[in-house]
Residue frames relative to the residue before (quaternion, step in Angstrom):
aa qw qx qy qz dx dy dz
M 1.0000 0.0000 0.0000 0.0000 0.00 0.00 0.00
T 0.0546 -0.7720 0.6330 0.0178 3.54 -0.88 0.95
T 0.2978 -0.7741 0.5381 0.1499 3.52 -0.59 1.19
Q 0.1895 -0.7627 0.6115 0.0920 3.54 -0.86 1.01
R 0.1574 -0.7724 0.6079 0.0948 3.55 -0.78 1.01
T 0.1938 -0.7839 0.5846 0.0780 3.53 -0.90 0.99
E 0.3696 -0.7147 0.5532 0.2158 3.56 -0.72 1.09
P 0.4754 -0.6624 0.4885 0.3107 3.60 -0.89 0.84
A 0.5775 -0.5921 0.4375 0.3528 3.55 -1.11 0.71
Q 0.4607 -0.7116 0.4677 0.2504 3.57 -0.98 0.82
N 0.7731 0.3091 -0.1688 0.5275 3.58 1.20 -0.34
A 0.3402 0.7646 -0.4818 0.2599 3.57 1.19 0.56
D 0.5728 -0.5334 0.4715 0.4063 3.55 -1.30 0.22
E 0.7314 -0.4768 0.2648 0.4094 3.56 -1.24 0.43
R 0.6833 0.4858 -0.3098 0.4485 3.61 0.76 -0.94
T 0.6547 0.5054 -0.3125 0.4672 3.56 0.91 -0.90
M 0.6376 0.5275 -0.3178 0.4628 3.57 1.02 -0.80
L 0.6747 0.4883 -0.3004 0.4648 3.60 0.84 -0.95
E 0.6749 0.4776 -0.2957 0.4784 3.58 0.89 -0.90
G 0.6274 0.5447 -0.3271 0.4501 3.58 1.07 -0.72
W 0.6828 0.4654 -0.2904 0.4826 3.58 0.91 -0.88
L 0.6262 0.5201 -0.3507 0.4631 3.60 1.00 -0.68
D 0.6663 0.4849 -0.3052 0.4772 3.60 0.91 -0.86
Y 0.6080 0.5538 -0.3491 0.4492 3.60 1.02 -0.76
H 0.7047 0.4464 -0.2752 0.4779 3.59 0.87 -0.87
R 0.5836 0.5361 -0.3747 0.4812 3.61 1.11 -0.54
E 0.6716 0.4975 -0.2868 0.4682 3.56 0.93 -0.94
T 0.6163 0.5502 -0.3479 0.4433 3.59 1.05 -0.71
L 0.6570 0.4948 -0.3240 0.4676 3.61 0.90 -0.84
A 0.6339 0.5146 -0.3337 0.4712 3.61 0.96 -0.78
W 0.6459 0.5352 -0.3059 0.4504 3.58 0.98 -0.89
K 0.6514 0.5216 -0.3128 0.4536 3.59 0.99 -0.81
C 0.6947 0.4609 -0.2621 0.4862 3.59 1.18 -0.52
E 0.5039 0.7122 -0.3891 0.2958 3.56 1.24 -0.43
G 0.8458 0.2303 -0.1748 0.4484 3.53 -1.09 0.84
L 0.5886 0.5708 -0.3735 0.4338 3.60 1.23 0.13
T 0.5042 -0.6297 0.4954 0.3223 3.56 -1.21 0.49
D 0.6654 -0.4720 0.3784 0.4375 3.56 -1.27 0.25
A 0.6399 0.5311 -0.3303 0.4465 3.58 0.97 -0.85
Q 0.6575 0.4923 -0.3144 0.4759 3.60 0.94 -0.82
L 0.6736 0.5067 -0.2946 0.4502 3.58 0.93 -0.89
R 0.6699 0.4698 -0.2884 0.4974 3.60 1.22 -0.49
T 0.5275 0.6714 -0.3996 0.3335 3.60 1.23 -0.37
A 0.3735 -0.7260 0.5401 0.2044 3.55 -0.80 1.09
S 0.6255 -0.5894 0.3758 0.3467 3.54 -1.16 0.69
V 0.7601 -0.2280 0.2310 0.5629 3.54 0.22 -1.27
P 0.4597 -0.6814 0.4817 0.3038 3.61 -0.68 0.99
P 0.5691 -0.1431 -0.8077 -0.0573 1.59 -2.08 1.36
S 0.3960 0.7338 -0.4774 0.2772 3.62 1.21 0.08
E 0.2730 -0.7493 0.5818 0.1598 3.56 -1.10 0.75
L 0.3651 0.7613 -0.4665 0.2637 3.58 1.30 0.17
S 0.0873 0.7712 -0.6218 0.1053 3.55 -0.85 1.08
L 0.6417 -0.5203 0.3849 0.4115 3.57 -1.24 0.31
M 0.6601 0.4817 -0.3247 0.4763 3.61 0.90 -0.81
G 0.6238 0.5359 -0.3333 0.4610 3.57 1.03 -0.71
L 0.6347 0.5215 -0.3272 0.4671 3.60 1.02 -0.77
V 0.6525 0.5033 -0.3150 0.4709 3.59 0.95 -0.86
R 0.6528 0.4937 -0.3153 0.4803 3.59 0.95 -0.82
H 0.6173 0.5405 -0.3320 0.4654 3.58 1.04 -0.80
M 0.6984 0.4703 -0.2813 0.4603 3.59 0.84 -0.96
A 0.5673 0.5546 -0.3906 0.4669 3.62 1.14 -0.47
D 0.6815 0.4662 -0.2867 0.4858 3.58 0.95 -0.85
V 0.6276 0.5240 -0.3408 0.4641 3.61 1.05 -0.69
E 0.6213 0.5243 -0.3332 0.4776 3.61 0.95 -0.85
R 0.6670 0.5067 -0.2943 0.4602 3.57 0.88 -0.99
G 0.6679 0.5262 -0.3037 0.4299 3.56 0.88 -0.93
W 0.7578 0.4021 -0.2256 0.4617 3.58 0.76 -1.00
F 0.7831 0.3648 -0.1948 0.4645 3.58 0.84 -0.90
R 0.6962 0.3824 -0.2823 0.5380 3.61 1.22 -0.21
R 0.7689 0.3788 -0.2228 0.4644 3.57 0.44 -1.21
V 0.7575 0.3749 -0.2308 0.4820 3.59 0.75 -0.97
L 0.7288 0.4593 -0.2840 0.4210 3.61 0.52 -1.10
V 0.8311 0.2014 -0.0980 0.5091 3.60 0.64 -1.02
G 0.4962 -0.7008 0.4099 0.3077 3.60 1.24 0.06
D 0.3159 0.7527 -0.5085 0.2741 3.57 1.21 0.51
E 0.3810 -0.7562 0.4934 0.1988 3.59 -0.88 0.92
T 0.3066 0.7765 -0.5025 0.2245 3.60 1.17 0.38
G 0.4165 -0.7213 0.5039 0.2288 3.56 -1.05 0.79
P 0.6829 -0.4717 0.3523 0.4325 3.55 -1.30 0.05
I 0.5121 -0.6455 0.4794 0.3022 3.54 -1.27 0.41
Y 0.8521 0.1983 -0.0380 0.4828 3.56 0.64 -1.16
Y 0.7431 0.3481 -0.2322 0.5223 3.62 1.05 -0.45
S 0.1552 -0.7693 0.6130 0.0916 3.54 -1.31 0.24
E 0.6877 -0.4325 0.3590 0.4595 3.56 -1.28 0.04
E 0.6802 0.4884 -0.2792 0.4700 3.57 1.05 -0.78
D 0.7875 0.1458 -0.0581 0.5959 3.59 1.12 -0.66
R 0.1797 -0.8440 0.5008 0.0676 3.56 0.27 1.32
D 0.7419 0.3288 -0.2093 0.5456 3.63 1.19 -0.38
G 0.1705 0.8501 -0.4844 0.1166 3.57 1.16 0.59
E 0.6047 0.5760 -0.3628 0.4134 3.59 1.09 -0.63
F 0.7093 0.4359 -0.2496 0.4945 3.59 1.20 -0.48
H 0.6035 0.5422 -0.3545 0.4649 3.60 1.27 -0.13
L 0.0077 0.8541 -0.5142 0.0774 3.52 0.29 1.35
T 0.1781 -0.7472 0.6307 0.1107 3.51 -1.27 0.59
E 0.6978 -0.4465 0.3512 0.4364 3.55 -1.32 0.07
K 0.6241 0.5589 -0.3326 0.4331 3.61 1.18 -0.48
D 0.6003 0.5652 -0.3636 0.4337 3.59 1.19 -0.45
T 0.1129 -0.8231 0.5564 0.0143 3.55 -0.79 1.07
W 0.5931 -0.5494 0.4598 0.3673 3.51 -1.28 0.49
Q 0.6160 0.5658 -0.3555 0.4171 3.59 0.92 -0.84
E 0.6921 0.4560 -0.2803 0.4842 3.61 0.87 -0.92
A 0.6700 0.5060 -0.3091 0.4467 3.60 0.83 -0.97
H 0.6767 0.4923 -0.2908 0.4639 3.58 0.88 -0.94
A 0.6616 0.5033 -0.3105 0.4610 3.61 0.89 -0.91
T 0.6523 0.5055 -0.3156 0.4684 3.60 0.95 -0.82
W 0.6468 0.5203 -0.3071 0.4656 3.58 0.94 -0.92
Q 0.6782 0.4867 -0.2936 0.4658 3.60 0.86 -0.94
A 0.6275 0.5235 -0.3387 0.4664 3.61 1.02 -0.72
E 0.6565 0.4948 -0.3141 0.4750 3.60 0.98 -0.77
I 0.6205 0.5288 -0.3416 0.4676 3.60 1.04 -0.71
E 0.6599 0.5005 -0.3132 0.4647 3.61 0.92 -0.84
T 0.6384 0.5020 -0.3221 0.4866 3.58 1.01 -0.77
A 0.6226 0.5415 -0.3351 0.4548 3.59 1.00 -0.82
R 0.6591 0.5050 -0.3124 0.4615 3.60 0.90 -0.88
R 0.6614 0.5017 -0.3085 0.4645 3.59 0.90 -0.89
N 0.6774 0.4896 -0.3001 0.4597 3.58 0.87 -0.91
A 0.6744 0.4955 -0.3017 0.4567 3.60 0.89 -0.88
A 0.5890 0.6004 -0.3704 0.3942 3.61 1.05 -0.67
G 0.6838 0.4943 -0.2808 0.4574 3.57 1.15 -0.53
F 0.6966 0.4333 -0.2563 0.5112 3.61 1.27 0.06
G 0.3883 -0.6582 0.5889 0.2631 3.52 -1.25 0.55
L 0.6722 -0.5201 0.3369 0.4052 3.59 -1.17 0.44
D 0.7327 0.4115 -0.2328 0.4895 3.59 1.02 -0.73
E 0.5033 0.6632 -0.4201 0.3612 3.57 1.26 -0.19
L 0.3958 -0.7454 0.4952 0.2062 3.55 -0.98 0.88
S 0.5752 -0.6085 0.4458 0.3164 3.51 -1.20 0.74
R 0.5053 -0.6280 0.5013 0.3146 3.54 -1.27 0.45
G 0.6796 0.4024 -0.2644 0.5535 3.56 1.19 -0.57
T 0.3085 -0.7683 0.5391 0.1547 3.56 -1.22 0.39
S 0.6761 -0.4758 0.3931 0.4024 3.52 -1.40 0.20
R 0.4877 -0.6460 0.5050 0.2998 3.58 -1.05 0.79
H 0.7142 0.4777 -0.2457 0.4488 3.58 1.13 -0.67
T 0.8214 0.2359 -0.0946 0.5105 3.58 0.91 -0.90
A 0.3513 -0.7494 0.4707 0.3057 3.58 1.30 -0.32
E 0.5011 0.6274 -0.4291 0.4137 3.59 1.24 0.43
P 0.4741 -0.6537 0.5025 0.3088 3.60 -1.14 0.59
F 0.3738 -0.7009 0.5670 0.2181 3.55 -1.38 0.24
S 0.4207 -0.6436 0.5543 0.3185 3.57 -1.13 0.49
L 0.6049 -0.5321 0.4328 0.4046 3.57 -1.21 0.43
R 0.5902 0.5702 -0.3657 0.4391 3.62 1.04 -0.71
W 0.6575 0.5017 -0.3074 0.4707 3.60 0.92 -0.92
I 0.6544 0.5119 -0.3156 0.4583 3.60 0.92 -0.90
Y 0.6454 0.5080 -0.3261 0.4681 3.61 0.89 -0.85
T 0.6724 0.4978 -0.3032 0.4562 3.57 0.85 -0.94
H 0.6493 0.5088 -0.3140 0.4701 3.56 0.96 -0.83
M 0.6639 0.5080 -0.3116 0.4517 3.60 0.90 -0.86
I 0.6108 0.5264 -0.3494 0.4772 3.60 1.04 -0.71
E 0.6544 0.5047 -0.3041 0.4739 3.59 0.94 -0.89
E 0.6533 0.5270 -0.3135 0.4441 3.59 0.91 -0.91
Y 0.6833 0.4638 -0.2861 0.4861 3.58 0.88 -0.91
A 0.6429 0.5312 -0.3406 0.4342 3.61 0.88 -0.86
R 0.6490 0.5109 -0.3148 0.4677 3.59 0.94 -0.87
H 0.7232 0.4338 -0.2585 0.4712 3.58 0.80 -0.96
N 0.5879 0.5449 -0.3842 0.4581 3.60 1.13 -0.42
G 0.5812 0.5450 -0.3714 0.4766 3.59 1.16 -0.47
H 0.6297 0.5052 -0.3254 0.4924 3.57 1.03 -0.78
A 0.6542 0.5303 -0.3102 0.4410 3.58 0.94 -0.94
D 0.5859 0.5682 -0.3649 0.4481 3.61 1.06 -0.71
L 0.7100 0.4606 -0.2601 0.4649 3.56 0.81 -1.03
L 0.6321 0.5284 -0.3334 0.4583 3.59 0.99 -0.79
R 0.6772 0.4933 -0.2977 0.4577 3.57 0.86 -0.94
E 0.6485 0.5115 -0.3280 0.4586 3.59 0.91 -0.83
R 0.6568 0.5075 -0.3115 0.4627 3.58 0.98 -0.80
L 0.6613 0.5285 -0.3090 0.4334 3.61 1.03 -0.74
D 0.8482 -0.0354 0.0797 0.5225 3.57 0.71 -1.03
G 0.6015 -0.6147 0.3464 0.3745 3.57 1.22 0.30
V 0.4951 0.6637 -0.4364 0.3522 3.59 1.25 -0.10
T 0.0361 -0.7802 0.6245 -0.0070 3.54 -0.93 0.98
G 0.2393 0.7622 -0.5836 0.1457 3.56 -1.25 0.22
D 0.6230 -0.5759 0.3767 0.3718 3.53 -1.23 0.41
């Protein structure tokens, strides 16, 4: 598998630009994981941290689900990897956890996110609300937040990948 990253168009309309940057950051995380074994993808960065590339992908699957299912469309679906008892469950990996499963789950959540977002305008408000304020979010806010979330975690992924095999890159 070779991940192709597509730079967003420099003169696109706002929605195309936001979706382009979100896809670019999704592709960047996939690229950072490319060519590694399951064992490498499960390897935590530096103790006591449990942060790993596979954990980041599992985390982002839950983040996609949270924003584009629970918040945007008000779907009552639960989390995939974490629970009330284990709030960081996506990072608690075992030998049974595989890249194939994590990647497939993440990609399925991305496809659902795209389908759900297609039914909303940028200014349209979510059916679900904030846990903190009980206010809805615009799709524009969700896109912007997701770009920020991926960008932050892609910085983590850069460091994890370099520590694993020395590979660096933008």
